[in-house]
C-alpha positions as CSV (number, residue, x, y, z in Angstrom):
1,X,11.8,12.7,-27.1
2,X,10.2,10.4,-29.8
3,X,10.5,7.4,-27.5
4,X,7.9,8.5,-25.2
5,X,5.3,8.9,-27.9
6,X,5.5,5.3,-29.1
7,X,2.7,3.4,-27.6
8,X,4.3,0.0,-28.3
9,X,7.6,0.3,-26.6
10,X,9.3,-3.0,-25.9
11,X,9.5,-4.3,-22.4
12,X,13.4,-4.2,-22.7
13,X,13.3,-0.4,-23.1
14,X,11.9,-0.2,-19.5
15,X,13.6,-3.1,-17.9
16,X,13.1,-6.8,-17.9
17,X,9.8,-7.7,-15.8
18,X,7.4,-10.4,-15.7
19,X,4.1,-8.9,-17.2
20,X,0.6,-9.8,-16.6
21,X,-2.1,-9.9,-19.2
22,X,-4.7,-9.9,-16.4
23,X,-4.5,-6.1,-15.6
24,X,-2.3,-3.0,-15.5
25,X,1.0,-3.5,-13.9
26,X,3.4,-1.4,-12.0
27,X,7.2,-1.6,-13.0
28,X,10.3,0.5,-12.2
29,X,13.1,2.0,-14.3
30,X,16.6,0.6,-14.1
31,X,19.9,1.6,-15.5
32,X,21.3,-1.9,-14.8
33,X,19.6,-3.7,-17.6
34,X,21.3,-6.9,-18.9
35,X,23.3,-6.5,-22.1
36,X,22.1,-8.5,-25.2
37,X,24.7,-10.6,-26.8
38,X,23.8,-9.4,-30.3
39,X,22.3,-6.3,-31.8
40,X,18.6,-6.3,-31.6
41,X,16.9,-4.8,-34.5
42,X,13.7,-3.6,-32.9
43,X,15.4,-1.7,-30.0
44,X,14.7,2.1,-30.3
45,X,18.0,3.0,-28.5
46,X,21.2,1.1,-28.3
47,X,21.8,-0.8,-24.9
48,X,24.8,1.3,-24.1
49,X,22.9,4.4,-24.6
50,X,20.1,3.5,-22.1
51,X,21.7,5.0,-19.0
52,X,22.4,8.3,-20.7
53,X,18.9,8.5,-22.1
54,X,17.5,8.2,-18.7
55,X,19.8,10.8,-17.5
56,X,18.7,13.2,-20.2
57,X,15.2,12.6,-19.5
58,X,15.8,13.1,-15.7
59,X,14.2,9.8,-14.7
60,X,15.9,8.3,-11.6
61,X,16.3,4.7,-10.9
62,X,13.2,3.2,-9.4
63,X,10.8,5.4,-10.9
64,X,7.4,3.7,-11.4
65,X,5.7,3.4,-14.7
66,X,2.6,1.5,-15.9
67,X,2.1,-1.1,-18.6
68,X,-1.4,-2.1,-19.8
69,X,-2.7,-5.6,-20.1
70,X,-1.6,-5.6,-23.7
71,X,1.9,-4.4,-22.7
72,X,1.2,-1.0,-24.0
73,X,3.2,1.9,-22.6
74,X,0.4,4.5,-22.3
75,X,2.1,7.9,-22.6
76,X,-0.6,10.0,-20.7
77,X,-0.7,8.3,-17.4
78,X,3.0,7.7,-17.4
79,X,3.7,11.4,-18.3
80,X,1.7,12.2,-15.2
81,X,3.7,9.9,-12.9
82,X,6.9,11.4,-14.3
83,X,5.9,15.0,-13.5
84,X,9.1,16.9,-12.0
85,X,7.2,17.6,-8.6
86,X,6.4,14.0,-8.3
87,X,9.8,12.8,-9.3
88,X,11.4,15.0,-6.6
89,X,9.0,13.6,-3.9
90,X,9.4,10.6,-1.9
91,X,9.8,7.2,-3.5
92,X,7.2,5.7,-1.4
93,X,4.6,8.2,-2.5
94,X,5.5,7.7,-6.2
95,X,4.9,3.9,-5.7
96,X,1.7,4.4,-3.8
97,X,0.4,7.0,-6.5
98,X,1.2,4.3,-9.4
99,X,-0.3,1.4,-7.7
100,X,-3.5,3.4,-6.9
101,X,-3.8,4.0,-10.6
102,X,-3.0,0.5,-11.6
103,X,-5.6,-0.8,-9.2
104,X,-8.3,1.4,-10.6
105,X,-7.5,0.8,-14.2
106,X,-7.2,-2.9,-13.5
107,X,-10.7,-2.9,-12.1
108,X,-12.1,-1.2,-15.1
109,X,-10.4,-3.8,-17.5
110,X,-11.6,-6.8,-15.5
111,X,-14.9,-6.0,-13.9
112,X,-16.1,-3.3,-16.4
113,X,-15.9,-5.2,-19.6
114,X,-12.5,-4.1,-20.8
115,X,-13.2,-0.4,-20.3
116,X,-10.3,2.0,-21.0
117,X,-9.6,4.6,-18.3
118,X,-10.5,7.4,-20.6
119,X,-13.9,6.0,-20.8
120,X,-14.7,5.7,-17.1
121,X,-17.9,7.1,-15.5
122,X,-19.3,7.9,-12.0
123,X,-21.0,4.5,-11.9
124,X,-17.5,2.8,-12.5
125,X,-16.2,4.6,-9.5
126,X,-19.2,3.7,-7.3
127,X,-18.8,0.0,-8.3
128,X,-15.1,0.3,-7.4
129,X,-15.9,1.6,-4.1
130,X,-18.4,-1.2,-3.4
131,X,-16.0,-3.9,-4.4
132,X,-13.0,-2.5,-2.5
133,X,-14.9,-1.7,0.8
134,X,-18.1,-4.0,1.0
135,X,-18.2,-6.8,-1.5
136,X,-17.5,-10.1,0.3
137,X,-15.2,-11.2,-2.6
138,X,-13.2,-7.8,-2.4
139,X,-10.3,-6.8,-0.3
140,X,-12.5,-4.8,2.2
141,X,-9.8,-2.1,2.7
142,X,-10.1,0.4,5.6
143,X,-11.2,4.0,5.3
144,X,-7.8,5.5,5.4
145,X,-6.6,3.4,2.5
146,X,-9.6,3.9,0.3
147,X,-9.4,7.7,0.9
148,X,-5.8,7.8,0.0
149,X,-6.2,5.9,-3.2
150,X,-9.4,7.8,-4.2
151,X,-7.2,11.0,-3.7
152,X,-4.6,9.7,-6.0
153,X,-7.0,8.7,-8.8
154,X,-8.9,12.1,-8.4
155,X,-5.8,14.1,-8.7
156,X,-4.8,12.1,-11.9
157,X,-8.2,12.9,-13.5
158,X,-8.0,16.4,-12.6
159,X,-4.7,16.6,-14.4
160,X,-6.3,14.5,-17.3
161,X,-9.2,17.0,-17.6
162,X,-6.8,20.0,-17.7
163,X,-4.8,18.2,-20.4
164,X,-8.0,17.4,-22.3
165,X,-7.5,13.6,-22.1
166,X,-10.9,13.3,-20.7
167,X,-14.1,15.5,-20.8
168,X,-15.2,15.2,-17.2
169,X,-13.8,13.7,-14.0
170,X,-15.5,10.5,-13.6
171,X,-15.8,10.6,-9.8
172,X,-18.8,12.1,-7.8
173,X,-17.8,15.4,-6.3
174,X,-19.0,17.8,-3.6
175,X,-18.0,21.3,-2.4
176,X,-15.7,21.6,0.4
177,X,-15.0,24.9,2.1
178,X,-11.5,25.6,3.8
179,X,-11.7,27.6,7.0
180,X,-9.1,29.8,8.8
181,X,-9.2,31.7,11.8
182,X,-9.7,35.6,11.2
183,X,-7.9,38.3,13.2
184,X,-10.9,38.3,15.6
185,X,-10.6,34.6,16.2
186,X,-13.7,33.6,14.2
187,X,-13.4,31.1,11.4
188,X,-13.9,32.4,7.9
189,X,-14.2,30.6,4.6
190,X,-10.9,31.0,2.6
191,X,-11.5,28.8,-0.3
192,X,-14.1,26.6,-1.9
193,X,-13.2,23.7,-4.1
194,X,-14.5,20.4,-5.4
195,X,-13.4,17.1,-3.7
196,X,-14.5,13.5,-4.0
197,X,-17.8,12.8,-2.4
198,X,-16.8,9.2,-1.8
199,X,-14.1,9.9,0.8
200,X,-14.5,7.6,3.8
201,X,-15.5,8.8,7.1
202,X,-14.0,6.0,9.2
203,X,-10.4,6.8,9.0
204,X,-10.1,7.0,12.8
205,X,-9.6,10.9,13.0
206,X,-6.7,11.7,15.3
207,X,-6.4,8.2,16.9
208,X,-2.9,7.0,16.9
209,X,-1.1,3.8,17.7
210,X,1.7,3.5,20.0
211,X,3.2,1.2,22.7
212,X,4.3,1.9,26.2
213,X,8.0,1.3,26.6
214,X,7.4,-2.1,28.5
215,X,5.0,-3.3,25.7
216,X,7.5,-2.3,23.1
217,X,10.1,-4.3,24.8
218,X,7.9,-7.4,25.0
219,X,7.3,-7.0,21.3
220,X,11.0,-6.6,20.4
221,X,12.2,-9.4,22.7
222,X,9.6,-11.9,21.7
223,X,9.3,-10.8,18.0
224,X,12.7,-9.5,16.9
225,X,15.0,-11.4,19.4
226,X,13.0,-14.6,19.4
227,X,12.6,-14.9,23.1
228,X,9.8,-16.8,24.7
229,X,7.1,-15.3,27.1
230,X,9.4,-15.7,30.0
231,X,12.1,-13.8,28.4
232,X,14.5,-16.8,27.5
233,X,15.9,-17.5,24.2
234,X,13.9,-20.2,22.2
235,X,15.9,-23.2,21.1
236,X,14.3,-23.3,17.6
237,X,14.9,-19.5,17.0
238,X,17.3,-19.2,14.0
239,X,17.5,-15.5,13.8
240,X,21.1,-14.8,13.0
241,X,20.4,-11.0,12.7
242,X,18.3,-10.5,15.6
243,X,20.7,-8.2,17.3
244,X,21.0,-6.0,14.2
245,X,17.1,-5.9,13.9
246,X,16.7,-5.1,17.5
247,X,19.4,-2.3,17.2
248,X,17.3,-1.0,14.2
249,X,13.9,-0.9,15.9
250,X,15.3,0.6,19.2
251,X,16.9,3.4,17.0
252,X,13.5,4.0,15.4
253,X,11.7,4.1,18.8
254,X,14.3,6.3,20.3
255,X,14.7,8.9,17.5
256,X,11.4,9.1,15.9
257,X,12.8,8.8,12.4
258,X,10.7,7.3,9.5
259,X,11.6,3.8,8.1
260,X,13.0,5.1,4.8
261,X,15.0,7.9,6.5
262,X,16.7,5.4,8.9
263,X,17.2,2.6,6.3
264,X,19.1,4.9,4.0
265,X,21.6,6.4,6.3
266,X,25.3,6.3,5.5
267,X,27.8,4.8,8.1
268,X,29.6,8.3,8.0
269,X,26.2,10.1,9.1
270,X,25.6,8.0,12.3
271,X,27.3,8.8,15.6
272,X,29.5,5.9,16.5
273,X,32.1,5.1,19.2
274,X,32.4,7.0,22.5
275,X,29.9,9.7,23.0
276,X,28.6,12.1,25.5
277,X,26.2,11.2,28.3
278,X,22.5,11.8,27.3
279,X,22.3,12.3,23.6
280,X,24.4,12.7,20.3
281,X,23.0,14.5,17.4
282,X,23.6,14.2,13.7
283,X,22.1,16.0,10.6
284,X,19.5,14.3,8.4
285,X,19.9,15.6,4.9
286,X,16.8,16.7,2.9
287,X,17.5,14.2,0.1
288,X,16.5,11.4,2.3
289,X,14.0,13.2,4.6
290,X,10.4,13.1,3.9
291,X,9.2,16.5,2.2
292,X,12.8,17.6,2.7
293,X,12.4,18.0,6.3
294,X,16.2,18.2,7.0
295,X,16.7,18.4,10.7
296,X,19.0,17.3,13.7
297,X,18.3,13.9,15.1
298,X,19.2,13.0,18.6
299,X,20.6,9.5,19.4
300,X,20.5,8.4,23.1
301,X,23.9,6.9,24.5
302,X,22.4,3.5,24.8
303,X,21.5,3.3,21.0
304,X,24.9,4.7,20.3
305,X,26.6,1.8,22.0
306,X,24.4,-0.7,20.1
307,X,25.0,1.0,16.8
308,X,28.8,0.9,17.5
309,X,28.7,-2.7,18.4
310,X,26.8,-3.5,15.1
311,X,29.4,-1.5,13.1
312,X,32.4,-3.3,14.7
313,X,31.0,-6.9,14.7
314,X,28.2,-8.0,12.4
315,X,28.5,-5.3,9.8
316,X,32.4,-5.6,9.6
317,X,31.9,-9.4,9.3
318,X,29.6,-9.3,6.2
319,X,31.7,-6.6,4.6
320,X,34.9,-8.8,4.9
321,X,33.1,-11.7,3.5
322,X,31.8,-9.8,0.5
323,X,35.1,-8.3,-0.1
324,X,36.7,-11.7,-0.2
325,X,33.9,-13.0,-2.6
326,X,34.6,-9.9,-4.8
327,X,31.0,-8.7,-4.7
328,X,31.8,-5.0,-4.5
329,X,33.9,-5.0,-7.6
330,X,31.0,-6.4,-9.6
331,X,28.7,-3.5,-8.9
332,X,27.9,-1.6,-12.1
333,X,27.9,2.2,-12.1
334,X,29.3,2.7,-8.7
335,X,29.7,6.1,-6.9
336,X,33.0,6.0,-5.0
337,X,34.3,7.9,-2.1
338,X,38.0,7.7,-2.9
339,X,39.2,9.2,0.5
340,X,37.7,7.9,3.7
341,X,39.0,10.8,5.5
342,X,36.7,12.9,3.5
343,X,33.6,10.8,3.4
344,X,31.2,13.6,2.1
345,X,32.7,13.7,-1.4
346,X,31.9,10.9,-4.0
347,X,32.6,10.5,-7.8
348,X,30.4,9.3,-10.5
349,X,32.1,6.5,-12.5
350,X,29.6,6.2,-15.4
351,X,27.0,7.9,-17.5
352,X,26.7,11.5,-18.4
353,X,28.1,12.6,-15.1
354,X,31.1,10.3,-15.2
355,X,34.2,11.9,-13.6
356,X,32.1,14.5,-11.7
357,X,32.0,14.7,-7.9
358,X,29.1,15.3,-5.7
359,X,28.5,15.8,-2.0
360,X,26.9,12.5,-0.5
361,X,24.3,14.6,1.3
362,X,22.7,15.3,-2.1
363,X,22.2,11.7,-3.0
364,X,18.7,10.1,-2.7
365,X,18.0,6.5,-1.4
366,X,18.6,4.8,-4.7
367,X,22.0,6.4,-5.5
368,X,23.2,5.7,-2.0
369,X,22.6,1.9,-2.6
370,X,25.5,2.0,-5.2
371,X,27.9,4.4,-3.1
372,X,31.0,2.6,-2.1
373,X,34.0,3.7,0.0
374,X,37.5,2.8,-1.0
375,X,39.2,1.8,2.2
376,X,42.5,0.1,2.9
377,X,40.9,-3.2,3.0
378,X,39.0,-2.6,-0.3
379,X,35.6,-1.3,-1.4
380,X,32.8,-1.4,1.0
381,X,29.2,0.1,1.0
382,X,28.8,3.5,2.5
383,X,25.2,2.7,3.5
384,X,25.1,1.6,7.3
385,X,22.5,-1.3,7.4
386,X,23.6,-4.3,5.4
387,X,22.4,-7.7,4.8
388,X,24.0,-11.1,5.0
389,X,25.5,-10.7,1.5
390,X,27.1,-7.5,2.6
391,X,24.7,-5.4,0.4
392,X,22.5,-2.6,1.5
393,X,19.2,-3.8,2.8
394,X,16.1,-2.9,0.8
395,X,13.2,-1.0,2.4
396,X,11.0,-4.1,1.7
397,X,13.2,-6.3,3.9
398,X,12.7,-4.0,6.9
399,X,9.0,-4.2,6.4
400,X,9.2,-8.0,6.2
401,X,11.0,-7.9,9.4
402,X,8.2,-6.2,11.2
403,X,5.7,-8.7,9.6
404,X,7.8,-11.7,10.8
405,X,8.1,-10.2,14.3
406,X,4.3,-9.6,14.5
407,X,3.8,-13.2,13.4
408,X,6.1,-14.6,16.4
409,X,4.2,-12.6,18.8
410,X,1.0,-13.9,17.6
411,X,2.3,-17.4,17.9
412,X,3.4,-16.6,21.5
413,X,-0.1,-15.4,22.2
414,X,1.1,-11.8,22.8
415,X,-1.2,-8.9,22.0
416,X,1.7,-6.5,21.0
417,X,1.9,-5.7,17.3
418,X,4.2,-3.0,15.8
419,X,5.1,-1.4,12.5
420,X,7.7,1.3,11.8
421,X,5.4,4.2,12.0
422,X,4.1,2.8,15.4
423,X,7.9,3.2,16.7
424,X,7.8,6.9,15.5
425,X,4.5,7.4,17.5
426,X,5.9,5.8,20.5
427,X,8.9,8.0,20.5
428,X,6.7,11.1,20.4
429,X,4.2,10.2,23.2
430,X,6.9,9.0,25.6
431,X,9.4,11.7,25.0
432,X,6.6,14.4,25.1
433,X,5.6,13.2,28.6
434,X,9.2,13.1,29.7
435,X,9.9,16.7,28.3
436,X,6.6,18.0,29.7
437,X,7.3,16.5,33.3
438,X,10.9,17.6,33.3
439,X,10.0,21.1,31.7
440,X,7.7,22.0,34.6
441,X,9.9,20.6,37.4
442,X,13.1,22.4,36.0
443,X,11.3,25.9,35.3
444,X,10.3,25.9,39.0
445,X,13.8,25.4,40.4
446,X,15.6,28.0,38.2
447,X,16.2,31.7,38.4
448,X,15.1,34.0,35.6
449,X,18.5,33.9,33.7
450,X,18.6,30.1,34.0
451,X,15.0,29.8,32.9
452,X,15.6,31.9,29.8
453,X,18.6,29.8,28.9
454,X,16.6,26.5,29.3
455,X,13.7,27.8,27.2
456,X,16.0,28.9,24.4
457,X,17.2,25.5,24.0
458,X,14.1,23.3,24.7
459,X,11.5,25.9,24.2
460,X,8.0,24.3,24.2
461,X,8.1,20.6,24.5
462,X,5.4,20.1,21.7
463,X,7.6,22.4,19.4
464,X,10.8,20.5,20.4
465,X,9.0,17.1,19.4
466,X,7.7,18.7,16.1
467,X,11.3,19.6,15.1
468,X,12.5,16.0,16.0
469,X,9.8,14.5,13.9
470,X,10.2,16.9,11.0
471,X,6.6,18.2,11.0
472,X,6.0,21.6,9.1
473,X,3.3,22.4,11.5
474,X,2.9,22.0,15.2
475,X,-0.9,21.0,14.4
476,X,0.5,17.6,13.1
477,X,2.3,17.1,16.5
478,X,-0.7,18.0,18.7
479,X,-2.2,14.5,18.2
480,X,0.5,13.3,20.8
481,X,-0.6,15.6,23.3
482,X,-4.0,14.6,22.8
483,X,-3.1,10.9,23.2
484,X,-1.4,11.9,26.6
485,X,-4.4,13.8,27.9
486,X,-6.6,10.6,27.6
487,X,-4.3,8.6,30.0
488,X,-4.9,8.2,33.6
489,X,-2.4,10.0,35.9
490,X,-0.9,6.7,37.2
491,X,-0.5,5.4,33.7
492,X,1.5,8.6,32.8
493,X,3.7,8.4,35.9
494,X,4.8,4.9,34.8
495,X,5.2,5.7,31.3
496,X,8.7,6.8,31.2
497,X,11.1,4.1,32.3
498,X,14.2,4.8,34.2
499,X,16.6,3.6,31.4
500,X,15.1,6.3,28.9
501,X,17.7,8.9,28.7
502,X,16.6,12.3,29.4
503,X,17.6,14.9,26.7
504,X,18.2,17.5,29.4
505,X,21.2,15.3,30.7
506,X,22.9,16.1,27.4
507,X,25.7,18.8,27.5
508,X,24.5,22.1,26.1
509,X,27.0,22.1,23.5
510,X,25.7,18.7,22.1
511,X,22.0,20.1,22.2
512,X,22.8,23.4,20.5
513,X,20.0,25.1,18.5
514,X,18.3,24.2,15.2
515,X,20.9,25.8,13.1
516,X,22.0,23.5,10.3
517,X,25.6,22.8,9.4
518,X,27.4,25.6,7.8
519,X,28.8,23.4,5.0
520,X,25.7,22.1,3.6
521,X,25.9,21.7,-0.3
522,X,23.7,23.7,-2.7
523,X,22.9,21.0,-5.0
524,X,25.7,21.2,-7.5
525,X,28.5,18.9,-8.6
526,X,32.1,19.8,-9.2
527,X,34.8,18.6,-11.5
C-alpha cells in the first residue's frame, strides 16, 4: 500500500514509456516489463514481484495512469482512475477518461502559467473551452467530443470535492431537472442536480450516420479490397489482408457488434463450417460486451462462409508460420487451453493464480490476447483475428484499417466514408426495415396460432434489434426507427438488397429465445 502514496515513483515501476516534459501523459500498466540484469537499489519492489503486486492491487494490464510533466505519479487523480467501478468498465472508456483529464491538466500547465489541477478556476475552464472549440490555433473539436470530455473532467472534480482535494468544482454549473412520465402521462420532475453549464448544444441530437447496402459495398470494395471505381482490382494495390479485412467489416455490418466486441472474439466462440440457412447464433459473453450486455449474436450464412474461409486459409497460414518461428513459445505468462476438445477451460501459468483454471468466458480483452490453445500442431492463439505475425490484432490496428480505407475512397473521388460504429448503425437501420416489412406481411398471412408463435420469437421488430445491439432501453434503439421514417418510400423499397439474408428464413431451433446458455460461469476459478 505504501507504494501508491509515494509521489516520486520511478518510471520502471509503472512500465517503460517515453515521457514528455511538455504536459501530462497517459500510460498503461503492464506485467510484461523487461527484467533488469542487475539489482537496482532504487526500485521499491523487486522485478519478479511486480506481477503479484498488480494482482494484489487488482489492477489489470492496460489500466491507464497519469504522469505529470515532472514525471510525478500524482496519487489523487490516479486513485480516481483506479476506482473499482471504473476498472470493471470498458477499457475504451477508461482510456477516454484518462485522456480527458490529461488534456485538461496539460492545458493548465502550458497555457495557464504552470497551474496545478488543484488550483484551477472557472476562468481556466472557459479559456479551455475557447481554445478547444473556437481558437484558430486550437483543435476546434465538435460538440459531442467537447461534451464528453467536459463530463469526464466534471465527474473527476465532483469526486475531488467529496474527497476534499479541492474546495470547489472549477466549472460553471447550472440546474438541470430530470423528468419522467407520471401515471397520468404528464411529465413530472423527479430530480434536480447541477451539471456543467458549458455543455455543447451542437452534438447533432438523434442524427445517426449509416450507409445503404450499395454504398457500404462501394466503400468496402474500393477502400478495403483495393478495387477501382469500376469494380476492378487495382494493379498498385498491395493489400495482402484485404480478404480478412473485408470479412471483418462485413461481419460488423451484418451483426451490429461493436468494434471491441468483435475484435476480441475467440475462435471457439464463432460459428464456423457448414451451418443452417439464414442465420447461426453464438453467445457474446459479458466480459467483452459493453456494459456487460451479454447476448445472442446472429451471423448470416454468407458471413459464416467467409469466416470459415479465413479460418482455414489466411489464419491457418500465419499460425503455421508463427509456430515454425517459435513465437508462441516466447509469450510470457500465457493462459493455456490444454484440451482443444474443451476450449472453455484455461489454466493460468504464472502470478498469484498460477495453476488455477478459469472459464474463458470470464476473461476480458487483455487476458484473451495471451490465451493459447495447445493443439497437435503446437500452441496457437485462441483469439480469432490474427495479424501477419500470427499474433492477435490490436484494437488500434482495426481503427487504422478504417482510416486507410477512407483515404483510398477519397483518392478515388468517392463520397463514402465509414467507421466501425457506422457499420453498427447500418445493420440496425437495414435490418429494422427488413423486419418491419416482413413482420407486417407475415402477420397478415397467419392464423392466430401461427401469429402467436411468430410474435413469441420476433416480438416487436424494434425490440428484436434492441436485443441484438445490446441496448438496455428501447429508447436508444428508436433513433433507427426515426432514421427510417425520414426516408422516401421508394428509397425504403430499395433499401434491403436481395442478398441480405432474412432472419425469418432461419430454422426456429436456431433462433430460439433470449435464454442464455445454461452453463455460463459464475465468475470463479477452480483448482
